[in-house]
N, C-alpha and C positions, 0 to 999 in steps of 0.2 A: 210681680213684674208684667204678668198678663194684664192685670187691672190697670197698671200705668200705661201699657201700650193701647188698651182699649180707650183709655181717657184721652190719649193723643189723637187716636183716630176720630173719637167723638169731636174733638176740637176742630179737626179738618172739616167734618161734615157741617158743623155748626158756622164756621167761617165762610163756607162757600155761598150760601144764599145771602148772607149779610153783605159780602163784597159785591155781589151782583146786584143786589138791591140798591145799594147805596151809590153805585157807579164809581166809587172811589177805587183807585188801583189797590191790588192787594199788597199787604206789607210783609215783610220777612217773619217778624215775631208773631203776628196774628194768624197768618194763613199758610206761610211756606214751612216755617220750622217744624210743626207737627208731622208734616210729611217727611222731611229730611231726617228728623231724629228717629222716626220709626223705620224708614226704608233705607236709608243711606249710612247714618252714622254707625250702626253696629259693625260695618267693615271699614268705613272711613274715619277712624279716629287714631290717635297716637298710639302706635304699637299694634295697630289692626292690619288686616290684609290689604286694604285699599291703598292705592298709590299716594293719596293726600287725604288730610283730615277734612271732614264736613261736619263740623260741630258748632263753630261760632258764626256769627253773621259775616265776618270778614272772610271766613273760609269759603263760605257758600257763594258770596258775592263774586269772589275771584274766579269762580268756575260757573258762573250763572249760565252763560250762553251754552257751555259744553253739557251742563245738566239738562237744560231744555231740549238739546238735540238728542241726547241718549234716551230720555224718557219718551220723546216723541217716536222714536224708532223702537221703543220697547226693548232696547238693548239693557236698559237699567230700569228698575232693579231687575236683577237676573231671575227670571221665572219662566220656564220653558213650556209647562202644560197650557194648552188652550182652555180658556175658560168655558165651562159648561160641558166639558168631556171628562167629568170626574169632579166630585166635590172634596176639595182638599182643605185640611186645616192649615192655618197660617199662610194662606195664599198671599204671595208678595207680588202684588200687581196693582198698579195705579189705575184709578177709573178715568175715563175720558175727561170728566170734570176736573180732576185733580191735574192731569196733564195740561189742560187749558189754563188752569190757574197759575202753574209755573210759567207757562209761555207769556201770559198777560203780565206777570210780575216782572220778567226779563224785559219785555217791551216797555214796561213803565220805568225802566232805569234800576230796577232792583231796589226799591226803597226799603229802609229798615223798619221804620214804624216805631211804636212804643214797645221797649222791652218787657214792660209789665203785662202787655196784652197776650202774651204766649207763655208756653211752658219753659221751664229752666232747661239749659242744655243738659243733655244726659251724662252721667258719670260712668266711666268704665273701669271696672276693678282689674287690677293686674293679678289678682289671686284667682283661686279655683271658683268657677261660678256656681257650683252646687255646695260650696263650703269645703272645708278640709276633707279629703277623701280618707277612707279607711285604709287604703293602700296605694302607695305611689310607686310606679315602676318606671325607671328611666333606661333608655337604650344604653347598652354598656360601652358602645362606641359611636363616635360621630361618623357622619358620611359627608365627604367634601363634594358638594355640588360643582361641576365644572362651570367655568366662565360662560361658555357658549356651547352650541350644539343642540342636538334634539332634546326633547323631553326625557326625564330619567324616572324610572319606575323602580323603587328600591324597597326591600322587605327587611324591616328590622324584627329580630326575635327577642321577645320580652319574656322573662321567667318570673312569674309570681312566686314569692316565698310564703306559702301557706301550710299550716300543719294538718288541716283537715278541710273537708268539702265546705265551700262558701257559695252563698247564692248572691248574684250580683244584680242589683236593681238599676244601676246607672254607670256609664263610662264617660269620663271627660278626657278627651284626646288633646293634648297640647303639642302642636307639631314641631316645636323647637325653634322655627324661624318662619312665621306665618306668611312672609312675603314670598317665600320660595315654594310653599307647599300648596299645591292646587286642590288636592282632596286626598282623603285617606280612608281606608277600610281596615277594620280590626277583625281578625279571624282567630278562631281557637284551634290549636293543634294539640289533639288529646294523645297522640302517639310521638310527639316530638320528631315527626317525620321530616318537617322543613329543615331541620338541622343539617341533613345530608347535603343540602345545597350550599352551605357555608364552606369556603375555603379555609377560613380560621374561625375558631369559636368566637361568637359575638360580633363577628364582622358584617353579617346580613348578606344579602344576595340580590341580584337584579331580577326583574320579571314584572310584566305589566298587570297580569290577572292571575291569581291563584283560584283554582276551581273550587267553588263553594261546596261541590259534591264529591270532591276528591278525598283520598285518604290523607292528603296533606293538611286540610284545614276543614274544621267543622264549626260554623258560627252559631250552632244550636238554634238555628232559624230566627236569628234577629239580625236587623240591619244595624251594625255598629259602624257609623259612617260619620266622617267629619268634612266640612267644607268651610270656607271663610264665612264668618257671620252666622254659622250654625249655632244653636243653643243646645247643650247636652240634654238628651232625652231620657227621662226617667220612666221605667216600665211601669205600667199599672200594677197593682197588687195581683199576685198570682202569675205574673209573667216574667219573673226574674229568670236568670239562667245560671247553670251550674258551673263552678269552677273547681276541679279536684287538684289535689297535690300532684305535681309532676306535669301539669299541663303547661304548654307554652301559649303565648299569645303572639300572633304574627301581624305587624302593622304594615300594610301595603301602602305606600306613599307615592304620589304623583309629584315630582319635582320639576321646577321650571328655572333654567339658568337666568341669572340676573345681570350678566355682563362682567362679573368678577367671582372667582372662586369663593364659595361661602359654605360654612358648615352647617349641618342640621343634625340635631340630637333630640328626637321627640321623646315624650314621656306620657304616661296615662295615669289617671286617677280612678280607682275602683271604689264604688260605694255598694256596701254589702247590706243585705236584709236577712233576718232570721226566718222570713216566710219563704219556704221552698215554692216552686211553681206548681200550680194545680191546673193550669192551662198550657197546652203544648202546641205553639205555632209551627208552621212548616213553611219552607220557601219552595214555591213552584217556579221552576225555570222554562220559559219558552225560548227556544233558540234553534237555529239551523246553520251554524257556522260552517258545516260541511258543504252547504250550497253556495257559500260566499266565494264565487269565482267571478269577480266583477271585471268586465272587459274594459281595456283602456278607452276612455272617451265616452263611456255609457253615461247618459244624464239621468237616467231613471230606472235603476236595477232593484228588482223586488225580490224579497226574501221572506218567507212566512213559516209559521209553525202553528199547530194546533194540538190541544190536549183536552180529553173529555173527562170531567170530574166523576170519580166513582162514588162520590158521597156529597152531602150538603157541607158548605163552607161559608165562613165570614171572611171577607177580604179586608185586611187591616192597613196595608201599605203596598206601594209599587215603586219599582226602581228600573226605569228604562235605561239601556246602555248601548252605545255604539261608539266608534271611533271617528275620525275626521271626515269620512265620506257620507256619514248619515245625514239625511235631509228630512224626511218625514217619517215619524215613528208612531204607530198606532197599536193600541191594545184594546181589545173589546171581548165581551162575553156574548154568546148566543144562547139564550134560554131554551129550555126544552120545547116551548111553544113557538119558537123562530124569533122572538123579539130580541133586538140587539141592545145591550147595555155597555156604554162606554166605560172603560177603565182608565185610560189616559190617551191623549193625542198631543203630540208635539210637532207643530207644523214647520218649525225652524230649528232643527236640532243643532246644539252647540256643545261639544265635549266639554269645553271650559266650564259650563254651568250645570253639569250633571247633578242630580240629587236624589234622595229618597223622598217620596211623596206620601204622607200619611192621610188616610181619609177622615173627613170630619166625623163620620159615623161608619161602622163597619158595613161593607156591601155584601148582602146575602145572595149567594149563588146556589141553586138547588142541584142535586145530583142529576147528571146527564147534561149539564151546561157544557158548552164547547168554548174553552178559552183560545183566543186567536191573537197572533202577532203578525203585523204587517209592516215591514220596515223598507223604506225606499233610499236608494244610495245614488250619489252623484259623483261619478268618477270622470267628470269632464273638466277641461281647463277653466271653465267658468265658475267652478267651485273654489272660492278663495281659500278655503281650509284645505284643500287637496295637497298633501305633503310631497307629491311627485310632479315634478315639472320637467318634461312634459308628462302627462298621465300614463300610467302603466297598469297592467293587469294586477289586481289586488286579490288576495285570498284571505280566509279566515286565519286568524293567528293572535298571539299575545303581544306582539310588538305594536308601536304606536303607528307604524306604517302599514301594519296589517289592518283587518277589519273585524268587527264583532257585531253581533245582533242578539241581544239578550233582554228579555222582559222578565223581571223577577217580581213574584207576587207573594207577599206574606199572608198566609191564611190560616184561620182557626178552624180545623174540622169540627163540625157540630156532632156531639156525642162524647164517648168515652175516650181516654188516652189511646186505647187500641185502634181507634179509627185512623190515627196518624200513619200506622203501618200500612194500612189498606191504600192510603194515598201515596205513600213512598213506593210501594211496590208497583203501583200503576205508573209512576214516574219513570222508574228505572226500566220497566218493560217498554215504555214508550221510546226511551232513548235507545234501547237495543233495536227497536224497529228501524230507527234512523241510521244507527251506527252499529252494526253487529260485532265490530271488532273494538268496541269502546271499552277501555280498561275500567274506568270508574263505574260504568253501569253494572258490569259483570261483578266487580269487587263489592259494590254497595248492595247489589241484589243477593249476593252470597252472604254477606254480613247480616242482612236482614233476615234471611231465611234461618240462619244460624241462631240469631237471637230469639227466633221462635221455637228453638230446640229441634229443628228439621235439618240436622247436619247432612243427611243423605241427600236431601234436595239442594243444599248449599254447595256441596263439594264440587259438582260440575262447573258451577259458575266461577268459583274460586280457582279452580284449575285453569279455566280459561283466562281468568285475570292474570295468573302467574305465566301462562304461556305468552300473553300479549306483553307483559312488562316483567321479565324474569327477575330483574334487579330491585322490584318494589318490595321492600321489607315488610311493610304493613299486611300486603296481600299474602305473602308466605306465612307470616305469623297467624293470620286468621284461618288460612288453609290448614295449617298445623293444628289449630285448636278444633277445627271440624273433623280432621282425621282422628285425633285423639278421642273425640266424642264417639266415634265409630269403632274404636278399639284398634285403629291402624297405627300402632305404637311406633314402629320402626320408620314408617313413612313420615309421621308427624314429627319425630325427632329430627329427620332429615330437613323438613321445612323450617323448623326452628333454627337449625344450624345455618341453613342458607340465608335466612333473614339476618342473622348476625354476621355473616360474611359481608353482607351489604352495608350493615350498620352495626358495628361492634357495640356501641353504647345504647343499643335498643333495649332497655332494660325489661320491657314487657315481654319481649320474645325470650330474653335470657331467663326470666322468671318461669316462663312456660316450659322452657327447655329443662330447667332444674326440676320442675315438678314431674315432667314426663320420665326423666331419668330415674327420679326417685320411685315413681310407680312401677318401673321396670326392674327395680332392684339394683340399679346402678348407682349406689348411694355414694360412693367416693367421688364419681364424675358430678353427681348432683350437688354434692357439698361445695365443690370449687365454683360452680355456677351460682348457687345461693350465696356464697361469700362475696362474690363480685357485685351481686345485686344489693346485698345488705350494706357492703362498704360504700357503694355509690349513693344509696339512698337510706341514710341513717334514720330518717323520719318514717319509713315505711314499716309499720308494725307487723303487717302480714309476712312481708319478706324476712324480717328478722325471727319471727315465730317459726317459719318453715326452715330456715337455716338452723335454728337450734334443734328442731325435731330431727332433721337429717343428721346432725352431729351425734344426737343420742342413739338414733338408730344404728348409725355406722359403729359407734362405740360398743354397743350391746352385741353387734354382729361379730365384732373382733373378739370380744369377751367370750362369746359362745364358742368360737373356734380355738380359744386358748391363747390368742395373741393379745396378751394383757398390756404390752407396751404401746401398741398401736390404739387400743382401746383407751388407755389412759391419755394418749395424745388428743383423741376426739374429746374426752371429757375435760381436758385442760382447756381446750378452745371453748367448750361450752361454759366453763367456769368464768371465763373472761367476760362472757356475754351476760352472765347472771351472778355478778360479784356478791351478792348478799344472800345466796342460797346455801345454807349450812348443809342440807342433806346432799347437795351436788358436791360440795367439798369432801364430804365423808365418803361418798362413792368414788370420787377421784383417789382418795387416799388408799382406799380398798384395792383399787386397780394398780397403783404404784406398788403396794405391798406384794400383790400376787405376781407383779412383774420383777420382784427382787429389788426394787429401788426404795429401800427403807428411809433414807434422808427425806426424799420427796413425799413419801407417805406420811411421815411424822409431820412435815411441813403442812400438808394438806389437812390432816386431822386438827392440828393447832389452829389453822384458819377457820375450820368449822366451828370449833369452840369459841374463837374470838367473835364470830357472828352471833352464836347461840351458846352461851356457857352451860346451859341445861341440857345439851345434847348428849344424851347417854351413850348412844352408839359411838359417837365420835370420841368420848372420854374412854370407853372401853378399848376401842381400836388403837387409840393412842398409846394407852398402857401396854397392849400386847405388842405394838410395833417397837416400842423402846426396849421391852425385854428381848425380842428377836435380835435388835441391834446390838445388844450387849452379850 
């Protein structure tokens, strides 16, 4: 495909001097079609996101003057970054010569020319662009987009059915109704925390932005982004991302009403690889939404943020983001020697055409480099995109009528995997400098310190996170794990229980609670917690193993106290989980016999022999039980 596009572009370049040299007006097939097919047709085709097709000569001629107008104003093709302020792959931008060529063609009456002089019209598949996915997940329910009103931001929760950890090399997002979907972001929810926002299972929930650094969603530091005309991105070898059993995927979709109610039901295709990642990128976020208090009528309101790199990195991609008041968006790096290196500059921001921009080559930035974001906002009546008429004061927030100022950079730390933690810690501490009461910064810093096995240092940050958001179950669960590491069993159990009060189906917290109860000798309580986890997650081998271990331990404890009936009850539950274990059936029969229940004892010994006819212990016990019964 890349070779074909390169051929089309080469055709444009070859046709430019020939047309100019001959003096003849450019024709569609020889000069215009290669430009249209490369820059316009990917969106403007039957079933595409464009409002009309631009594939045939008749299609293009019918919109010739409109095309000349929008390319002259650089409204089309949609490409926001200013040329020369970052070297991006797949730059969708017409040269001045190409724009003049289109204008000359329109002025000449839009002649068709010889069809054999140009490329064949592109063909667009209705199937998956990367071939058949390894796993397809569709939203369980449709969302009905209203006929009118403001834009809608809706979150669909998708649950991959996988039995073991998989590594994802590519994702293809199919929005379900491309005409209504402006863009979409896919996030990973490892704790299934997003489900607490649903009023009904599978229904989804509203919200413009899910924090990439929150407990709700973790994208594994990859941009999983879709917009009309985008091509699915396949990660280079070594940059796949991990998907574990029980993880949720959250598709955050920006929807635009069409004038009539229409349903949207997106799906995604996952492409797996057997090669686990050996390089670990991280997303650096520059932002200062807390300073976004834009006065009504302000034509140029400036917000900035800076972050000093604690180590060497290579920048792979950038994603600038603002809402409707954004005007000029700048991101740059100041090297240790004082030289400025541009990362991106958007002189005329338009939320409708936001995108992720990947660099043609990684941008190396040494330790000590200062990353800077400078965003300008126009809250005056002269801003045609201002959602408020008349203008009113606007603050930072997640609604479309609020504002945001984010600059995301995907970077690869230079060095070992452990370098990533150094960068993460610096980011969290920088956020706490800006927002001392920020939940996500306290929670993530605490979690990071705990992952380094420094529970004592983690606990104060996790306690602050719980104090700030008492009903956040992931924070309470993590605090419980940290307290458990320090031997604070009662307080740890209390935190696990509090997490489950907020989210009863939070299986990770229930599993942790069961383990803590078992460690404290509260085996019967632990069994009931393990039972719920095992029944809800039949594919979780670890939960099943712990459940069986707790049943055995409880049975043995009852037997040691002489309560053989209760002991037999535990072993009976255990036998259901291990139906092919002859030794277990023999032990169960022995407990029934000691409890005086000879009929059940005989039945258990017979079951043991049915599994293993050579089991001498069961044969002898069966004989003795029959003698005692008579």
